[in-house]
VMD Tcl script that draws the C-alpha trace (Angstrom):
set ca {
  {0.09 0.08 0.04}
  {1.38 3.41 -1.26}
  {2.01 5.88 1.73}
  {1.00 9.61 1.42}
  {2.92 12.02 -0.34}
  {2.38 14.78 2.21}
  {2.65 14.30 5.72}
  {0.01 16.21 8.30}
  {-3.13 17.77 7.81}
  {-2.82 20.84 5.20}
  {-4.36 21.62 2.04}
  {-3.43 19.32 -0.69}
  {-2.30 16.58 1.80}
  {-2.85 13.00 0.28}
  {-3.84 9.70 2.18}
  {-4.08 6.49 0.35}
  {-6.38 4.48 3.00}
  {-9.05 5.46 5.45}
  {-7.05 4.22 8.38}
  {-4.20 6.51 7.46}
  {-6.63 9.39 7.37}
  {-8.24 8.37 10.63}
  {-4.55 8.26 12.35}
  {-3.82 11.33 11.08}
  {-6.97 12.87 12.18}
  {-6.34 11.62 15.86}
  {-2.93 12.75 15.75}
  {-4.03 16.20 14.63}
  {-6.50 16.63 17.76}
  {-3.71 15.60 20.32}
  {-1.36 17.92 19.06}
  {-3.51 21.12 18.52}
  {-5.43 20.22 21.65}
  {-8.59 20.46 19.90}
  {-11.96 18.32 19.81}
  {-13.32 17.41 16.12}
  {-16.35 15.49 15.13}
  {-17.60 14.18 11.65}
  {-19.93 16.88 10.85}
  {-20.74 15.34 7.01}
  {-19.77 12.24 5.22}
  {-20.81 10.71 2.17}
  {-20.04 7.02 1.28}
  {-18.72 5.61 -2.11}
  {-21.76 3.74 -2.78}
  {-24.02 7.21 -2.28}
  {-21.40 9.14 -4.38}
  {-21.70 6.48 -7.12}
  {-25.26 6.91 -7.64}
  {-24.72 10.48 -7.92}
  {-21.68 10.46 -10.55}
  {-22.05 6.63 -11.91}
  {-19.06 7.10 -14.38}
  {-16.27 8.64 -12.03}
  {-13.79 6.36 -11.04}
  {-13.66 5.67 -7.15}
  {-11.86 3.03 -5.06}
  {-14.24 1.11 -2.85}
  {-11.40 0.36 -0.25}
  {-11.70 4.19 0.77}
  {-15.12 3.57 2.05}
  {-16.12 7.40 2.03}
  {-16.12 10.15 -0.87}
  {-16.64 13.01 1.35}
  {-15.71 13.71 4.90}
  {-16.08 17.22 6.76}
  {-14.37 17.46 10.18}
  {-15.56 20.17 12.31}
  {-14.76 21.50 15.60}
  {-17.07 20.44 18.73}
  {-18.18 23.98 19.09}
  {-19.09 24.23 15.37}
  {-22.00 23.06 13.22}
  {-25.62 23.98 13.16}
  {-26.49 26.15 16.09}
  {-29.02 24.56 18.57}
  {-32.41 25.96 18.61}
  {-34.32 25.16 21.94}
  {-38.08 24.17 21.08}
  {-39.17 24.39 24.66}
  {-41.38 27.21 26.43}
  {-38.22 28.57 28.14}
  {-39.25 27.39 31.59}
  {-35.86 25.48 32.06}
  {-33.38 28.29 31.54}
  {-30.36 26.36 32.60}
  {-30.10 24.21 29.42}
  {-26.63 24.60 27.88}
  {-25.11 23.51 24.59}
  {-21.49 23.45 23.05}
  {-22.62 24.78 20.01}
  {-21.09 28.46 19.62}
  {-20.54 28.62 15.75}
  {-16.92 27.92 15.70}
  {-15.56 28.36 12.17}
  {-13.03 25.47 12.43}
  {-13.64 22.87 9.53}
  {-11.45 20.51 7.62}
  {-13.05 18.84 4.28}
  {-11.46 16.01 2.79}
  {-12.40 14.80 -0.73}
  {-11.56 11.96 -3.34}
  {-8.55 12.67 -5.72}
  {-9.45 13.14 -9.49}
  {-8.47 9.65 -10.14}
  {-10.48 8.28 -7.02}
  {-7.77 6.34 -5.67}
  {-6.63 9.02 -2.78}
  {-8.21 11.03 0.19}
  {-7.23 15.01 -0.51}
  {-7.63 17.87 1.83}
  {-9.45 20.40 -0.04}
  {-10.30 23.12 2.49}
  {-8.88 23.63 6.16}
  {-9.80 26.56 8.48}
  {-8.03 26.23 11.79}
  {-9.37 29.49 13.56}
  {-11.56 29.12 16.46}
  {-14.00 31.27 18.40}
  {-12.99 30.19 21.73}
  {-10.01 29.59 23.90}
  {-8.10 26.36 23.02}
  {-6.50 24.62 25.96}
  {-5.35 20.97 26.71}
  {-7.14 21.02 30.19}
  {-10.38 22.28 28.27}
  {-10.04 19.35 25.90}
  {-9.40 16.63 28.56}
  {-12.88 17.37 30.07}
  {-14.79 16.08 27.07}
  {-16.27 12.60 27.40}
  {-14.16 11.44 24.53}
  {-10.99 11.84 26.41}
  {-12.30 10.27 29.53}
  {-13.56 6.95 27.90}
  {-11.06 4.05 28.24}
  {-9.40 2.86 25.37}
  {-10.31 -0.56 23.65}
  {-7.67 -2.38 25.82}
  {-9.03 -1.16 28.98}
  {-12.39 -1.64 28.22}
  {-11.74 -5.19 27.50}
  {-9.84 -5.44 30.82}
  {-12.93 -4.05 32.80}
  {-15.27 -6.49 30.86}
  {-13.07 -9.35 31.85}
  {-13.49 -8.02 35.54}
  {-17.04 -7.77 35.25}
  {-17.26 -11.44 33.96}
  {-14.99 -12.72 36.78}
  {-17.08 -10.92 39.32}
  {-20.16 -12.49 37.85}
  {-18.81 -16.07 38.03}
  {-17.70 -15.44 41.65}
  {-21.06 -14.18 42.56}
  {-22.53 -17.33 41.07}
  {-20.41 -19.81 42.78}
  {-20.31 -17.87 46.07}
  {-17.37 -16.02 47.62}
  {-16.35 -17.36 51.06}
  {-16.44 -14.63 53.59}
  {-13.65 -14.04 55.76}
  {-14.95 -13.92 59.63}
  {-11.43 -13.11 60.99}
  {-11.53 -10.16 63.61}
  {-10.51 -6.76 62.15}
  {-8.22 -3.94 63.43}
  {-9.95 -1.64 65.86}
  {-11.41 1.52 63.77}
  {-11.70 -0.49 60.48}
  {-14.42 1.09 58.30}
  {-15.74 -2.42 57.47}
  {-18.19 -3.65 59.91}
  {-18.34 -7.51 60.27}
  {-20.25 -9.90 62.17}
  {-18.93 -10.13 65.78}
  {-21.99 -10.93 67.62}
  {-20.64 -12.90 70.77}
  {-22.35 -16.43 70.46}
  {-20.61 -17.61 73.76}
  {-23.17 -15.39 75.62}
  {-26.08 -17.17 74.04}
  {-25.11 -20.53 75.41}
  {-26.02 -20.08 79.14}
  {-29.56 -18.86 78.44}
  {-30.37 -21.40 75.90}
  {-28.85 -24.07 78.06}
  {-31.05 -23.00 81.00}
  {-34.27 -24.29 79.13}
  {-35.57 -27.51 80.70}
  {-35.10 -30.65 78.22}
  {-33.70 -28.46 75.60}
  {-31.04 -29.66 73.11}
  {-28.16 -27.21 72.85}
  {-25.16 -28.26 70.53}
  {-21.97 -25.88 69.78}
  {-20.19 -26.35 66.58}
  {-16.59 -25.20 66.84}
  {-14.00 -25.11 64.00}
  {-10.60 -26.85 63.88}
  {-9.12 -23.97 65.57}
  {-11.66 -24.21 68.42}
  {-13.57 -21.15 67.44}
  {-17.46 -21.22 68.09}
  {-19.09 -21.23 64.62}
  {-22.73 -22.38 65.48}
  {-25.17 -22.99 68.12}
  {-27.87 -25.54 67.43}
  {-31.16 -25.08 69.62}
  {-34.05 -27.33 70.12}
  {-36.32 -27.55 73.00}
  {-38.86 -30.49 73.85}
  {-42.06 -28.94 72.35}
  {-40.06 -28.31 69.04}
  {-39.06 -32.14 68.94}
  {-42.67 -32.96 69.77}
  {-44.04 -31.01 66.99}
  {-41.53 -32.25 64.38}
  {-42.20 -35.89 65.65}
  {-45.88 -35.46 64.54}
  {-45.43 -33.24 61.52}
  {-42.20 -34.18 59.61}
  {-43.30 -34.60 56.22}
  {-42.39 -30.89 54.82}
  {-39.53 -28.85 56.48}
  {-39.29 -25.34 55.60}
  {-35.71 -23.50 56.21}
  {-34.41 -19.99 55.71}
  {-32.13 -17.48 57.18}
  {-32.84 -14.32 59.11}
  {-29.43 -11.93 59.12}
  {-30.41 -9.24 61.68}
  {-32.19 -9.04 64.90}
  {-32.70 -5.19 65.38}
  {-29.16 -3.75 65.59}
  {-27.60 -7.03 66.10}
  {-26.38 -8.79 62.87}
  {-26.60 -12.48 63.68}
  {-27.53 -14.91 60.79}
  {-30.10 -17.21 62.32}
  {-31.73 -20.23 60.35}
  {-35.50 -21.21 61.24}
  {-36.69 -24.53 60.57}
  {-40.55 -24.80 60.41}
  {-43.02 -27.45 59.87}
  {-46.67 -27.02 58.78}
  {-49.10 -28.55 61.34}
  {-52.63 -30.07 60.96}
  {-54.28 -26.72 61.40}
  {-52.09 -25.36 58.55}
  {-50.12 -23.12 61.09}
  {-46.30 -22.71 60.98}
  {-44.50 -24.28 63.92}
  {-40.92 -23.60 64.76}
  {-39.07 -27.04 65.41}
  {-35.41 -25.80 65.57}
  {-32.96 -22.66 65.25}
  {-29.39 -22.43 64.23}
  {-27.46 -19.39 65.17}
  {-24.22 -19.19 62.91}
  {-21.30 -17.01 62.29}
  {-21.14 -17.43 58.69}
  {-23.42 -19.51 56.06}
  {-20.32 -21.80 55.14}
  {-21.22 -24.99 53.44}
  {-19.40 -27.18 56.03}
  {-21.30 -25.34 58.71}
  {-24.73 -25.90 57.44}
  {-23.93 -29.41 56.63}
  {-22.84 -30.32 60.36}
  {-26.18 -28.81 61.61}
  {-27.97 -30.93 59.30}
  {-26.43 -33.97 60.58}
  {-26.93 -32.84 64.14}
  {-30.66 -32.30 63.17}
  {-30.85 -35.77 61.68}
  {-29.05 -37.43 64.61}
  {-31.18 -35.62 67.35}
  {-34.49 -36.40 65.48}
  {-35.32 -39.72 64.37}
  {-38.48 -38.44 62.58}
  {-35.96 -36.90 59.94}
  {-36.19 -39.95 58.22}
  {-39.94 -39.31 57.27}
  {-38.87 -35.88 55.67}
  {-40.54 -35.75 52.14}
  {-39.77 -32.39 51.06}
  {-37.32 -29.60 52.53}
  {-38.02 -25.90 51.10}
  {-35.16 -23.56 51.26}
  {-33.96 -20.50 49.38}
  {-31.40 -22.08 47.25}
  {-28.53 -19.96 48.61}
  {-25.03 -21.24 49.42}
  {-25.58 -24.39 47.48}
  {-28.43 -25.55 50.12}
  {-30.14 -28.02 47.81}
  {-26.76 -29.74 47.46}
  {-26.06 -30.18 51.28}
  {-29.81 -31.24 51.84}
  {-29.54 -34.01 49.24}
  {-26.19 -35.33 50.64}
  {-27.55 -35.24 54.26}
  {-31.10 -36.24 53.64}
  {-30.85 -38.24 50.57}
  {-34.55 -39.53 50.96}
  {-35.91 -36.08 50.84}
  {-36.53 -33.86 47.87}
  {-35.27 -30.20 48.23}
  {-37.13 -27.50 46.41}
  {-36.26 -23.74 45.95}
  {-38.29 -20.90 47.00}
  {-40.19 -19.49 44.05}
  {-39.55 -15.84 45.21}
  {-35.70 -16.43 45.32}
  {-35.67 -18.38 42.21}
  {-37.34 -15.22 40.32}
  {-35.04 -12.88 42.14}
  {-31.86 -14.61 41.15}
  {-33.07 -14.59 37.46}
  {-33.36 -10.99 37.77}
  {-29.77 -10.70 39.12}
  {-28.08 -13.16 37.03}
  {-29.71 -12.20 33.61}
  {-28.12 -8.90 32.94}
  {-26.50 -7.31 29.78}
  {-23.24 -7.08 31.21}
  {-22.67 -10.58 32.71}
  {-24.40 -12.21 29.41}
  {-23.54 -9.74 26.75}
  {-27.07 -9.60 25.46}
  {-29.26 -6.46 24.36}
  {-32.03 -5.01 26.39}
  {-34.49 -6.68 24.28}
  {-33.08 -10.18 24.45}
  {-32.77 -9.56 28.37}
  {-36.30 -9.16 28.44}
  {-37.07 -12.07 26.49}
  {-34.81 -14.43 28.25}
  {-36.44 -13.13 31.69}
  {-40.00 -13.71 30.06}
  {-39.12 -17.20 29.14}
  {-37.46 -18.19 32.59}
  {-40.56 -16.66 34.40}
  {-42.92 -18.69 32.31}
  {-40.86 -21.86 32.96}
  {-41.19 -21.54 36.73}
  {-44.99 -21.70 36.40}
  {-44.93 -24.51 33.73}
  {-47.88 -26.59 34.59}
  {-46.45 -29.76 32.82}
  {-43.36 -31.30 31.57}
  {-44.55 -30.82 27.91}
  {-44.91 -26.89 28.65}
  {-41.71 -26.87 30.07}
  {-40.01 -28.40 27.02}
  {-41.91 -26.07 24.67}
  {-40.42 -23.06 26.78}
  {-36.83 -24.73 26.84}
  {-36.86 -24.88 22.99}
  {-37.86 -21.16 23.04}
  {-34.71 -20.57 25.05}
  {-32.64 -22.36 22.47}
  {-34.16 -20.64 19.74}
  {-33.01 -17.33 21.16}
  {-29.33 -18.07 20.17}
  {-28.16 -16.16 23.36}
  {-25.20 -18.71 23.97}
  {-24.16 -17.39 27.04}
  {-27.69 -17.21 28.47}
  {-28.24 -21.09 27.21}
  {-24.74 -22.08 28.81}
  {-25.84 -20.29 32.16}
  {-29.06 -22.13 32.30}
  {-27.45 -25.43 31.45}
  {-24.91 -25.08 34.08}
  {-27.10 -23.65 36.93}
  {-30.99 -24.76 36.28}
  {-31.65 -27.24 33.70}
  {-30.35 -30.20 35.33}
  {-32.10 -29.29 38.85}
  {-35.61 -28.29 37.07}
  {-37.18 -30.60 39.42}
  {-36.40 -28.21 42.45}
  {-37.67 -24.83 41.03}
  {-40.27 -25.61 38.26}
  {-43.84 -25.34 39.85}
  {-45.33 -28.57 38.25}
  {-42.21 -30.62 39.13}
  {-42.16 -29.46 43.00}
  {-45.62 -30.22 43.56}
  {-45.09 -34.01 42.40}
  {-44.40 -34.74 46.17}
  {-45.92 -33.52 49.63}
  {-45.51 -29.61 49.72}
  {-48.88 -28.84 51.02}
  {-49.04 -26.29 47.97}
  {-46.30 -24.32 49.55}
  {-44.14 -22.69 46.94}
  {-41.98 -20.12 49.07}
  {-40.41 -19.64 52.19}
  {-42.91 -16.67 53.33}
  {-43.83 -18.52 56.27}
  {-40.38 -18.45 57.87}
  {-40.29 -14.58 56.99}
  {-43.63 -13.99 58.76}
  {-42.26 -15.83 61.86}
  {-39.17 -13.90 61.88}
  {-41.28 -10.58 61.72}
  {-43.58 -11.89 64.73}
  {-40.28 -12.51 66.51}
  {-38.98 -9.30 65.70}
  {-41.91 -7.50 66.81}
  {-41.84 -9.14 70.40}
  {-38.07 -9.04 70.84}
  {-37.79 -5.33 71.16}
  {-34.15 -4.10 71.13}
  {-31.71 -6.29 72.76}
  {-28.64 -5.08 74.03}
  {-26.31 -8.01 73.38}
  {-26.37 -11.68 72.46}
  {-27.31 -12.75 75.79}
  {-30.56 -10.75 76.04}
  {-31.18 -11.59 72.41}
  {-31.41 -15.28 73.49}
  {-33.66 -14.46 76.44}
  {-35.91 -12.38 74.37}
  {-36.21 -14.99 71.84}
  {-37.35 -17.42 74.35}
  {-39.94 -14.99 75.70}
  {-41.21 -14.26 72.25}
  {-41.44 -18.01 71.49}
  {-43.39 -18.61 74.67}
  {-45.75 -15.92 73.70}
  {-46.33 -17.12 70.12}
  {-47.15 -20.72 71.52}
  {-49.62 -19.45 73.86}
  {-51.41 -17.91 71.00}
  {-51.24 -20.79 68.89}
  {-52.66 -23.14 71.86}
  {-55.41 -20.77 71.92}
  {-56.26 -20.89 68.33}
  {-56.00 -24.66 68.65}
  {-58.68 -24.62 71.25}
  {-60.98 -22.56 69.22}
  {-60.56 -25.07 66.47}
  {-61.72 -27.89 69.06}
  {-64.88 -26.03 69.97}
  {-65.84 -25.27 66.62}
  {-69.42 -25.95 65.42}
  {-70.19 -28.28 62.36}
  {-71.10 -26.28 59.13}
  {-74.79 -25.45 58.84}
  {-76.83 -27.22 56.27}
  {-73.95 -29.52 55.07}
  {-74.40 -32.78 53.37}
  {-73.70 -36.00 55.05}
  {-70.33 -36.42 53.23}
  {-69.41 -33.04 54.28}
  {-70.41 -33.60 57.79}
  {-68.36 -37.01 57.87}
  {-65.28 -35.16 56.62}
  {-65.74 -32.46 59.16}
  {-65.70 -35.11 61.98}
  {-62.53 -36.63 60.59}
  {-60.37 -33.65 59.62}
  {-59.26 -30.44 61.26}
  {-60.78 -26.92 60.13}
  {-57.97 -26.14 57.87}
  {-58.16 -29.57 55.94}
  {-62.04 -29.60 56.04}
  {-62.02 -26.29 54.23}
  {-59.94 -27.56 51.52}
  {-61.99 -30.74 51.10}
  {-64.94 -29.00 51.14}
  {-64.10 -26.64 48.15}
  {-63.02 -29.83 46.32}
  {-66.55 -31.33 46.93}
  {-68.17 -28.20 45.47}
  {-65.95 -28.11 42.30}
  {-66.60 -31.81 41.93}
  {-69.85 -30.99 40.53}
  {-68.36 -29.32 37.46}
  {-65.73 -31.79 36.37}
  {-66.00 -33.44 33.10}
  {-64.11 -36.32 31.55}
  {-62.67 -36.68 28.27}
  {-62.48 -40.54 28.63}
  {-63.55 -42.78 31.51}
  {-62.24 -46.51 31.84}
  {-63.27 -49.35 34.44}
  {-60.71 -48.00 36.91}
  {-59.15 -44.71 35.42}
  {-60.33 -41.79 33.44}
  {-58.96 -38.61 31.80}
  {-60.52 -35.45 33.43}
  {-60.82 -32.36 31.15}
  {-57.78 -30.08 32.33}
  {-56.86 -26.84 30.55}
  {-53.15 -26.90 31.01}
  {-52.32 -30.50 31.42}
  {-53.17 -34.05 30.85}
  {-54.36 -35.68 33.97}
  {-55.02 -39.39 34.90}
  {-57.39 -40.21 37.53}
  {-58.54 -43.31 39.33}
  {-60.88 -44.02 42.26}
  {-58.05 -43.84 44.84}
  {-55.92 -41.40 43.46}
  {-54.94 -38.47 40.92}
  {-52.07 -36.91 39.38}
  {-53.22 -33.06 39.89}
  {-50.86 -31.00 42.18}
  {-53.78 -30.98 44.83}
  {-53.77 -34.87 45.23}
  {-50.20 -35.23 45.25}
  {-49.11 -32.22 47.37}
  {-52.05 -32.12 50.01}
  {-52.63 -35.99 50.52}
  {-56.40 -35.17 50.39}
  {-59.15 -36.09 47.95}
  {-59.20 -33.64 45.06}
  {-62.16 -32.68 42.54}
  {-61.23 -35.00 39.81}
  {-61.07 -38.11 42.29}
  {-64.69 -37.37 44.11}
  {-66.02 -36.76 40.53}
  {-65.03 -40.09 39.31}
  {-65.99 -41.74 42.65}
  {-69.70 -40.25 41.88}
  {-69.35 -41.47 38.48}
  {-68.72 -44.99 39.11}
  {-71.09 -45.06 42.27}
  {-68.67 -45.20 45.02}
  {-68.88 -43.62 48.39}
  {-67.54 -40.12 48.56}
  {-66.41 -40.48 52.13}
  {-63.35 -42.66 52.42}
  {-60.88 -41.94 55.52}
  {-58.30 -43.64 53.59}
  {-58.15 -40.84 51.06}
  {-56.86 -38.35 53.54}
  {-53.46 -38.60 55.23}
  {-53.54 -39.38 58.94}
  {-51.66 -35.95 59.51}
  {-54.79 -34.12 58.79}
  {-57.10 -36.02 61.13}
  {-58.42 -33.95 64.55}
  {-57.22 -37.17 66.53}
  {-53.71 -36.87 65.22}
  {-53.71 -33.15 66.11}
  {-54.66 -33.69 69.72}
  {-52.49 -36.75 70.26}
  {-49.82 -36.19 72.49}
  {-50.16 -32.31 73.06}
  {-50.00 -31.63 76.51}
  {-51.77 -28.46 77.98}
  {-49.54 -25.44 79.52}
  {-47.68 -26.21 82.56}
  {-49.10 -26.00 85.99}
  {-49.41 -22.52 87.23}
  {-49.45 -21.03 90.68}
  {-52.19 -18.66 91.90}
  {-51.61 -15.13 91.70}
  {-51.88 -14.46 95.70}
  {-49.30 -17.37 96.62}
  {-45.67 -16.50 96.37}
  {-43.21 -18.91 94.62}
  {-40.98 -20.58 96.79}
  {-37.20 -20.48 96.29}
  {-35.77 -23.18 94.24}
  {-32.94 -25.30 95.22}
  {-29.48 -24.92 93.34}
  {-29.77 -28.41 91.91}
  {-33.33 -27.94 90.56}
  {-33.87 -28.15 86.90}
  {-34.48 -24.85 84.91}
  {-38.07 -24.40 83.55}
  {-39.26 -25.23 80.38}
  {-39.70 -22.64 77.57}
  {-42.66 -20.22 78.13}
  {-43.72 -21.98 81.42}
  {-43.44 -20.77 85.20}
  {-41.87 -22.68 88.03}
  {-44.65 -24.74 89.90}
  {-44.75 -24.45 93.52}
  {-44.96 -28.20 94.15}
  {-43.89 -30.99 91.72}
  {-47.27 -31.89 89.97}
  {-47.89 -35.86 90.27}
  {-49.48 -37.63 87.22}
  {-52.99 -37.33 89.00}
  {-52.78 -33.51 89.46}
  {-51.56 -33.20 85.85}
  {-54.58 -34.99 84.47}
  {-56.95 -32.94 86.79}
  {-55.30 -29.89 85.47}
  {-55.55 -30.95 81.87}
  {-59.42 -31.46 82.36}
  {-59.71 -28.15 84.16}
  {-57.64 -26.37 81.50}
  {-59.98 -27.61 78.69}
  {-62.94 -26.65 80.65}
  {-61.60 -23.16 81.47}
  {-60.97 -22.58 77.56}
  {-64.74 -23.52 76.78}
  {-65.91 -21.02 79.83}
  {-63.48 -18.28 78.35}
  {-65.32 -18.58 74.92}
  {-68.74 -18.76 76.38}
  {-68.21 -15.41 78.25}
  {-66.68 -13.93 75.43}
  {-69.91 -14.44 73.05}
  {-72.36 -13.38 75.84}
  {-73.94 -9.97 75.55}
  {-72.08 -6.76 76.11}
  {-74.47 -5.78 79.08}
  {-74.07 -9.06 80.75}
  {-70.18 -9.61 80.32}
  {-69.40 -7.44 83.47}
  {-71.77 -9.59 85.45}
  {-70.26 -12.98 84.22}
  {-66.48 -11.61 84.62}
  {-67.63 -10.69 88.41}
  {-68.89 -14.34 89.06}
  {-65.65 -16.04 87.73}
  {-63.40 -13.49 89.62}
  {-65.42 -14.33 92.81}
  {-64.86 -18.04 92.43}
  {-61.19 -17.59 91.78}
  {-60.91 -15.45 95.09}
  {-62.81 -17.95 97.21}
  {-60.66 -20.89 95.80}
  {-57.29 -18.67 96.26}
  {-58.53 -18.44 99.96}
  {-59.08 -21.96 100.35}
  {-62.86 -21.75 100.40}
  {-65.44 -23.78 98.72}
  {-68.11 -22.69 96.04}
  {-71.69 -23.74 95.64}
  {-73.41 -22.49 92.50}
  {-77.13 -22.16 92.48}
  {-79.06 -21.66 89.36}
  {-81.51 -18.70 89.39}
  {-84.37 -18.76 87.01}
  {-84.72 -14.91 85.94}
  {-86.88 -13.92 83.07}
  {-85.61 -10.82 81.22}
  {-87.90 -8.09 79.90}
  {-89.37 -9.26 76.73}
  {-89.30 -12.86 77.59}
  {-92.31 -15.02 77.99}
  {-90.59 -18.34 78.22}
  {-88.09 -19.72 80.84}
  {-84.64 -18.87 80.15}
  {-82.18 -21.54 78.62}
  {-79.08 -22.66 80.58}
  {-77.06 -20.44 78.44}
  {-78.92 -17.21 79.39}
  {-79.57 -18.11 83.14}
  {-77.65 -16.04 85.72}
  {-76.01 -17.82 88.71}
  {-75.62 -16.95 92.45}
  {-72.30 -18.18 93.96}
  {-72.54 -19.12 97.76}
  {-69.24 -19.18 99.68}
  {-68.60 -21.90 102.31}
  {-65.56 -21.28 104.31}
  {-63.79 -24.30 106.21}
  {-61.79 -23.15 108.78}
}
mol new
graphics top color blue
foreach p $ca { graphics top sphere $p radius 0.5 }
foreach p [lrange $ca 0 end-1] q [lrange $ca 1 end] { graphics top cylinder $p $q radius 0.2 }
display resetview
């Protein structure tokens, strides 16, 4: 390639290639401390249409180029109303211009006109402030892109955190909550299991806590386990794992707590091993719902191979939003939106066929980095995050760990502001005791519930068998069964009409998500049994965990309490500490005392409900009667109740026992 005959920008200078012209253009700007821009250009192709017979070299690309100062060109004219008067522009009609045209033979560039005068000051410092000079060159940009990619990969794999103690006055605040101070308050709980996990350097890494009530609850409802982490308790930063189960009334019950210094894989693995060792019912776990962070699914599969780990739907969608970015995957904004839409629909796929259809749509995007990311992170574990695959086992239609978050918020509201880790442990124990008292009250109301009005014999039979939560679900399925139609029906199996997926239903089972996830009779099963003339009520269709008998089994009432007027005697030093949420009894209760107390406790619950439902004008008198009885018994006296027949104004018939007042007679025995 021939070199130019004249060096530098001047009238008559020639350049044999566009790259040579552009190189000189950049040198001129640097040497003269000016910033130029291409104000006008015309390509060879466009010029050939204007002059088809003129010879032109296609390798030059352009036939005309006009370079102008950044302050030159057409003056900016505002189109607004003048309300924003602080608008500025670089255009000041600067006359500087360099015009480059093709040579007569069309084989070179020639500078035809050059005006180097400016109507503003020309300084190097002024030029350096323009964005073009502040921009990184291509090599630095590639380096920055590599850094971004490496950061993205590190974020996906998880960066191990260094919890070593920092120098005093360091600006970076780390988690230094003193776990050692939490051990004594937790260990003081009666019959509680407290295990400390230490590192090889004998540094405390985690505390495992589970009291006797948690163990009993998990023993009765171990099928589905939910776990998530709470990072902060008011001002104290302490990652705390909360493990929950769903009881027969559909309520969340806490079964274990882990206080950890960090979420390292080995720490979580050790705690899971301890949980499995201390709870024989862990062998009956069917599903473990987790947030999916820190490779929790892999750890769960390793420690509990018989269970199925599934990922929280909310965390899955949030991870997609974080990972699918234009920088990490080098895609356009439109491609990113399309990828997010496909992945979002994958989460809610109702069948394997729908998932495969969306999967092929993802492959058709030709976004190779996104496809590789999906294959590496998600495709192989689709059974853990796709809704239709998640509910193939017992999940009780739970798709998120929202229950854990709600429990954490309830504990936060009752906790207050702990000053240190010791007060945090004591506050959590008090908060747990209060939440249990409320849960026991709701359970008592469930036991005293009335049968549904105008219910069918089938619904009444299920009402006698199931808890209120399970009965409400079955009752809805009984209503919807009236509208189920079948595409085909054989002697034992049928295919019900379903909008999103093909189902196969039998008289004893169904492939729908409700039946597989809840272990209760679904609408398709009930409709087929009605079609075949089978009895709709069948206790074997319901999992025993939903029965009223199972929920009441081994559920002791609260501990024996002292009367308010009697002081609590001092305990000997060797006495065992009280249980969580209980007060210390004055005398050790025998088995007979505990049985009498249980009977009186259930009756007092019913009495409280009756008093709460009486008319407002009679509540004070009812409360006075109850208070009088309590005070008499506290003094050691005896009470006789005499029924008084009183006719209220507007009543012509004798009152019923519910609206008859009573007279309390006190008989003191000295």
